[in-house]
C-alpha positions in Angstrom: 355.0 74.1 -115.5 354.1 75.1 -111.8 353.4 72.0 -109.4 352.3 72.0 -105.9 352.3 69.1 -103.5 349.0 67.4 -102.4 348.0 68.2 -98.9 349.2 64.9 -97.5 352.5 65.0 -99.0 355.4 64.2 -96.3 359.0 64.5 -96.5 361.0 61.7 -94.9 362.7 62.7 -92.0 366.5 63.2 -92.0 368.6 60.5 -90.3 368.6 60.4 -86.8 371.3 60.3 -84.9 372.9 63.0 -87.0 375.2 61.8 -90.0 378.3 61.6 -88.4 380.9 58.7 -89.3 381.6 56.5 -86.3 384.8 55.2 -87.8 387.3 58.1 -87.8 390.5 58.5 -89.1 393.5 59.9 -86.8 392.7 63.4 -88.7 389.1 63.5 -88.4 389.5 62.3 -84.6 391.9 65.2 -84.0 389.7 68.0 -86.0 386.8 66.6 -83.6 388.6 67.1 -80.4 389.8 70.5 -81.5 386.2 71.8 -82.5 385.3 70.3 -79.0 388.1 72.0 -77.0 387.3 75.2 -78.8 383.4 75.2 -78.2 384.3 74.3 -74.3 386.5 77.3 -74.4 384.4 79.7 -75.7 381.5 78.9 -74.0 383.0 77.9 -70.5 384.6 81.5 -70.4 381.1 83.0 -71.2 379.7 80.7 -68.5 382.2 81.7 -65.9 381.4 85.3 -66.2 377.8 84.8 -66.1 378.4 82.6 -62.9 380.6 85.4 -61.3 377.8 88.2 -62.3 375.2 86.1 -60.5 377.0 85.4 -57.5 377.5 89.3 -57.1 373.6 89.6 -57.7 373.0 87.1 -54.9 375.2 89.0 -52.4 372.4 92.0 -52.8 369.1 91.8 -50.4 366.9 92.3 -53.4 368.7 89.8 -55.8 368.1 92.1 -58.7 370.2 92.4 -61.9 370.0 96.0 -61.7 373.3 96.0 -59.3 375.3 95.1 -62.4 376.3 98.1 -64.5 374.3 98.5 -67.8 377.4 98.8 -69.7 379.1 95.6 -68.4 375.9 93.5 -69.5 375.8 95.2 -72.7 379.8 94.5 -73.5 379.4 90.6 -72.5 376.1 90.5 -74.8 378.6 91.8 -77.7 381.2 89.2 -76.9 378.7 86.4 -76.7 377.4 87.7 -80.1 380.9 87.6 -81.5 381.7 84.2 -80.2 378.8 82.6 -81.5 379.6 84.0 -85.1 383.1 82.6 -84.6 381.7 79.3 -83.8 379.7 79.0 -87.0 375.9 78.3 -88.3 375.3 76.0 -85.6 375.8 78.4 -82.7 374.3 81.4 -84.8 371.0 79.6 -85.0 371.4 78.8 -81.2 372.0 82.5 -80.7 368.9 83.2 -82.8 366.6 81.0 -80.6 368.2 82.2 -77.3 367.3 85.9 -78.7 363.7 84.8 -77.6 364.4 83.6 -74.1 363.6 86.4 -71.8 363.6 83.8 -69.2 367.2 82.6 -69.6 369.0 85.9 -70.5 368.6 89.6 -69.5 367.5 92.2 -71.9 370.8 93.3 -73.1 371.8 89.6 -74.2 368.4 89.7 -75.8 368.6 93.0 -77.7 372.5 91.8 -79.0 371.5 88.4 -80.0 368.6 89.8 -81.9 371.3 91.3 -84.5 372.4 87.8 -85.5 369.5 88.0 -88.0 372.0 90.4 -90.1 373.5 89.4 -93.1 376.9 87.1 -92.9 379.6 87.1 -95.6 378.6 85.0 -98.6 380.2 81.8 -99.7 381.9 81.5 -103.2 379.6 81.5 -106.4 381.7 78.6 -108.0 380.7 76.5 -104.5 377.1 77.6 -104.9 376.6 76.9 -108.6 378.2 73.6 -108.4 375.7 72.5 -105.7 372.9 74.0 -108.0 374.3 71.8 -111.1 374.5 68.9 -109.0 371.3 68.8 -107.3 369.1 69.8 -110.1 370.8 67.6 -112.8 372.3 70.0 -115.5 374.5 73.0 -116.3 373.6 76.3 -115.1 372.7 77.4 -118.7 370.5 74.3 -119.2 368.6 74.9 -116.0 368.1 78.8 -116.2 368.2 81.5 -119.2 370.1 83.9 -116.7 371.5 83.9 -113.2 372.9 86.9 -111.3 376.7 86.6 -110.5 375.8 87.8 -107.0 373.9 86.5 -104.5 370.7 89.2 -103.3 370.8 87.9 -99.9 373.1 85.5 -97.6 372.3 84.0 -94.1 373.6 81.4 -91.8 372.4 78.2 -93.7 372.3 79.4 -97.3 372.2 82.2 -100.0 369.6 83.5 -102.7 370.4 84.2 -106.3 368.0 86.0 -108.6 367.5 84.2 -111.9 365.3 83.7 -114.9 363.8 80.2 -115.9 363.6 79.5 -119.9 360.1 79.9 -119.8 360.5 83.6 -118.8 359.8 83.3 -115.1 361.8 85.5 -112.6 362.7 83.2 -109.8 364.8 83.0 -106.6 366.9 80.3 -106.2 367.9 79.5 -102.5 371.2 77.1 -102.4 372.6 75.7 -98.8 375.9 76.1 -98.0 378.5 73.4 -98.7 378.7 70.7 -96.0 376.3 72.0 -93.8 374.6 68.9 -92.5 378.0 67.4 -91.8 379.4 70.2 -89.8 375.9 71.0 -87.9 375.6 67.3 -87.0 379.0 67.1 -85.9 378.4 70.2 -83.4 375.1 68.4 -82.3 377.1 65.2 -81.3 379.5 67.5 -79.3 376.9 69.8 -77.5 374.7 66.6 -76.8 377.9 65.1 -75.1 378.0 68.3 -73.0 374.3 68.3 -72.1 374.5 64.9 -70.9 377.5 66.0 -68.5 375.4 69.0 -67.5 372.5 66.9 -66.6 374.6 64.8 -64.4 375.9 68.0 -62.7 372.6 68.8 -61.3 374.1 70.7 -58.3 375.7 73.2 -60.9 373.1 73.1 -63.8 369.7 72.5 -62.2 366.4 73.5 -63.6 366.5 72.8 -67.4 366.2 69.6 -69.5 369.5 70.2 -71.2 369.6 67.3 -73.4 365.9 67.7 -74.2 366.7 71.2 -75.4 369.6 69.7 -77.8 367.2 67.2 -79.1 364.8 69.8 -79.8 367.1 72.2 -81.3 368.4 69.0 -83.3 364.9 68.2 -84.6 364.3 71.7 -85.6 367.6 72.4 -87.2 367.7 69.6 -89.5 364.0 69.9 -90.6 365.3 73.4 -91.9 368.2 72.0 -93.7 365.9 69.9 -95.9 364.7 72.7 -98.4 361.8 70.4 -99.4 360.3 71.0 -96.1 360.6 74.9 -96.7 358.7 74.2 -100.0 356.1 72.2 -98.4 355.6 74.8 -95.6 355.2 77.5 -98.1 352.6 75.3 -99.9 350.6 74.8 -96.8 350.6 78.4 -95.8 349.3 79.3 -99.2 346.3 77.2 -98.8 345.5 78.5 -95.3 345.4 82.0 -96.9 343.7 80.8 -100.1 340.7 82.8 -99.2 342.8 86.3 -98.2 343.6 88.1 -101.3 345.9 90.7 -99.6 348.1 87.9 -98.4 350.8 86.4 -101.1 353.1 83.4 -101.1 355.6 82.7 -103.7 354.9 80.0 -105.8 357.3 76.8 -105.5 358.9 75.3 -108.8 359.1 71.5 -107.5 361.0 70.5 -110.6 363.9 72.5 -109.5 363.5 71.9 -105.9 365.6 69.3 -103.8 366.7 68.9 -100.4 369.7 71.5 -100.9 368.0 73.9 -103.5 364.6 75.5 -103.7 363.5 77.3 -106.6 360.6 79.9 -106.2 358.8 83.0 -107.6 361.0 86.0 -107.2 359.1 89.0 -105.5 359.7 92.5 -105.9 358.4 94.7 -103.1 359.1 96.9 -100.0 360.5 95.9 -96.7 357.9 96.3 -94.1 360.2 98.6 -92.2 361.0 100.8 -95.0 358.8 103.8 -94.2 360.0 106.0 -96.9 359.6 103.4 -99.6 355.9 102.8 -98.6 354.9 106.3 -98.5 356.3 106.7 -102.0 354.2 103.6 -103.0 351.1 105.2 -101.3 350.9 102.4 -98.8 349.7 103.1 -95.4 352.0 101.4 -92.8 349.6 101.4 -90.0 347.1 99.4 -92.2 349.8 97.0 -93.6 351.1 96.3 -89.9 347.5 95.5 -88.8 346.9 93.1 -91.7 350.3 91.5 -90.6 348.9 90.8 -87.1 345.7 89.6 -88.1 347.5 86.9 -90.2 349.3 86.0 -87.3 346.3 85.9 -85.1 344.7 83.4 -87.8 347.9 81.4 -87.7 347.9 81.1 -84.0 344.6 80.5 -82.9 343.1 78.9 -86.1 345.6 77.2 -88.2 347.8 75.8 -85.8 350.6 76.5 -88.1 352.7 79.7 -88.3 355.8 81.4 -89.8 358.0 81.4 -87.0 360.7 83.8 -88.4 358.7 87.0 -89.4 361.9 89.3 -89.4 361.9 92.0 -92.0 363.8 90.4 -94.5 361.2 87.7 -94.6 358.0 89.7 -95.1 357.4 92.2 -98.2 354.9 94.4 -99.2 354.1 94.4 -102.7 353.5 97.4 -105.0 349.8 96.5 -105.0 349.6 96.4 -101.3 349.8 92.7 -100.6 351.4 91.3 -97.8 353.7 88.7 -98.9 355.3 86.0 -96.7 358.3 83.8 -97.5 361.3 81.8 -96.0 359.4 79.2 -94.4 362.3 77.1 -93.4 361.3 78.0 -89.5 357.7 77.0 -88.7 355.8 76.3 -85.7 353.1 73.6 -84.9 350.5 74.1 -82.3 348.5 71.3 -80.9 344.7 71.5 -80.4 345.1 71.5 -76.8 347.9 74.3 -76.6 345.4 76.2 -79.1 342.5 76.2 -76.6 344.8 77.3 -73.8 346.1 80.1 -75.9 342.4 81.0 -77.1 341.6 81.0 -73.2 344.9 83.6 -72.5 343.6 85.5 -75.7 340.4 86.5 -74.4 341.6 87.0 -71.0 344.1 89.5 -72.2 341.5 91.2 -74.2 339.1 91.5 -71.2 342.2 92.9 -69.2 341.5 89.8 -66.6 345.0 89.9 -64.8 343.7 86.7 -62.5 342.8 85.2 -65.5 345.9 85.6 -67.2 348.0 84.4 -64.1 346.0 81.1 -64.4 346.9 81.0 -68.0 350.4 81.2 -67.3 350.4 78.4 -64.5 348.1 76.4 -66.9 350.7 76.8 -69.9 353.5 75.6 -68.2 355.4 78.7 -67.5 355.5 78.1 -63.8 357.0 75.2 -62.0 354.7 73.7 -59.1 357.6 74.1 -56.7 357.0 78.0 -56.7 354.9 79.7 -54.1 351.7 79.9 -56.4 349.9 82.5 -54.3 353.1 85.0 -54.1 354.0 84.6 -57.6 350.4 85.2 -58.7 350.3 88.1 -56.8 353.5 89.6 -58.5 352.5 88.9 -61.8 348.8 90.1 -61.4 350.5 93.3 -60.2 352.7 93.5 -63.3 349.8 93.3 -65.6 347.6 95.6 -63.8 350.4 98.2 -64.1 350.7 97.5 -67.6 347.2 97.3 -68.5 345.4 100.0 -66.7 348.0 102.7 -66.3 348.4 103.4 -69.9 347.0 101.3 -72.7 349.0 103.2 -75.4 352.5 101.9 -73.8 351.5 98.4 -73.6 354.3 96.1 -75.7 354.6 92.5 -75.4 358.2 92.7 -75.3 358.1 95.0 -72.5 356.0 92.3 -70.6 358.4 89.7 -71.5 361.4 91.8 -70.0 359.5 92.9 -67.0 359.5 88.9 -66.2 363.2 89.1 -66.6 363.9 90.0 -63.0 361.1 87.9 -61.5 362.4 84.6 -63.1 365.6 85.1 -61.2 363.5 84.5 -58.0 361.2 82.0 -59.2 361.3 79.0 -61.0 359.8 80.2 -64.1 360.8 79.0 -67.7 359.6 78.9 -71.1 357.9 75.7 -72.3 359.7 74.4 -75.5 356.5 74.5 -77.4 356.2 78.5 -76.8 359.8 79.1 -78.1 359.0 79.8 -81.6 355.6 81.5 -80.6 357.4 84.1 -78.2 360.2 84.8 -81.0 357.3 85.4 -83.4 355.4 87.7 -81.2 358.3 89.6 -80.2 359.6 90.2 -83.7 356.5 91.2 -84.9 356.3 93.6 -81.9 359.6 95.1 -82.9 358.4 95.6 -86.7 355.2 97.2 -85.6 356.9 99.9 -83.4 358.9 100.7 -86.5 355.8 100.7 -88.9 353.3 102.1 -86.4 354.9 104.0 -83.3 351.5 104.0 -81.6 350.9 100.5 -82.0 349.0 98.8 -79.3 348.2 94.9 -79.3 345.0 95.3 -77.7 343.6 97.7 -80.1 344.6 95.5 -83.1 343.1 92.2 -81.4 339.9 93.5 -80.3 338.5 93.8 -83.8 339.9 90.4 -84.7 338.2 89.1 -81.9 334.9 90.6 -82.5 335.2 89.6 -86.4 336.1 86.1 -85.7 334.2 85.1 -83.1 331.0 86.0 -84.5 331.2 85.4 -88.2 329.5 82.4 -89.5 332.9 80.8 -91.2 334.3 80.7 -87.7 332.7 77.4 -86.5 336.0 76.0 -85.8 337.5 78.7 -83.8 334.3 78.6 -81.6 334.7 75.1 -81.0 338.0 75.6 -79.9 336.8 78.3 -77.5 334.2 76.3 -76.2 336.8 73.4 -75.5 339.1 76.3 -73.5 335.8 76.5 -71.2 336.0 72.9 -69.9 338.3 72.3 -66.9 341.1 70.5 -67.7 341.3 68.3 -64.7 337.6 66.8 -64.9 336.3 67.9 -68.2 333.3 69.8 -66.8 332.2 73.3 -67.8 334.1 76.0 -65.6 331.3 78.6 -65.0 333.3 81.4 -64.2 335.1 80.8 -67.5 331.6 80.7 -69.2 330.5 83.9 -67.7 333.9 85.9 -68.3 333.8 84.8 -71.9 330.0 85.6 -72.2 330.9 89.4 -70.8 333.8 89.6 -72.8 331.5 88.6 -75.9 328.8 91.2 -75.3 331.5 94.1 -74.9 333.1 93.2 -78.3 329.5 92.8 -79.9 328.6 96.4 -78.8 332.3 97.7 -79.3 
């Protein structure tokens, strides 16, 4: 029997602070400080290399990272990736998050850390099957008709087996790595202590809320460690796309799902980046890519709930052409206020309104009030004008983010925590799109979406958010300049 949870179902949050025993034995105390010293040593060495390079940069009048040899940056980035793998799951997840932060790291680091999505060595089957039996309350033979002896996928937090239920349903069984909550919680305790020290050393570590960043990371990863959250997210995503016949989400089998094991429908399909496989199946990669983007426009601008980890391993194209999403451990939530601001930016981008985009960047919190607003606006306006007006076929979201890399070293520019997952998702999608459709252009895909969802009868909720974005946040009054710009954009879309 397949069961889905009701819409108001909620999973109790995991304990906070992390589950780490306060009364330690001598051996656990020694292990804790060994782990602390290893983390400090590995991260400290890397921080020293970065500091040394930044000193070299500041010695040049243009204050530009280009003074550093590319090979040097690439070698350092590769070493950082290796160190994070050595430190384990907590730091692999941190590296995956840093792969979206073009405001913190130069391009070679972003590209190298993106490789952390690749497979990691699986843990022994005996341990995995023991966890499944303990969590589901029965032997493997009682729970499933068959289960493959080798995992079909392994990641930093868990691994997946293919099995068959006694009712004949083929399923994917995802099981969490052993002792993961305790290991990650221990690392968070250490990282929070380091963050508190960094917060007190404002002369050395200024410009970031280090403790807040650790708190946000803890909230996110502990939620991801409870597989009931992932299952609930899948059910919510399925409801949001109930009227989209070309989008599929695997069914969750709640009677065989716990906080450490999730059982779902097993999907057979083609990876979105397997162009040869798509061609053999008679599937148009360009059309599938455009469908993928339309689903994300809906997730971000309408639902306020989105799949935050859309790498090629988490999206399949089924043989009948449907787009299938799975692995909902990492999702993002967008507040109505932020949605309204994003809608404003979305239409400014479609209208190629560079001054409007600059205003949105400031309003969304990417730029600190301490900056010279006029100077920064001129720089960013020139950047967007060059990208949008010279050759639209070469516009890339990732390029725009990377081009800001040098700017953020001269201005107090940062990515708000609320945008970390959004930028991660968009940059990942853009990379997939370049593979699926080398001539992909964000604006060309966005224009039909904007026209369809702005004018169709069912989009009343979206129109309400558009209307809200036209009001001045300071006094609540209509901003008639925004009204005119939107009307001009709407007219252009209507006749496009």
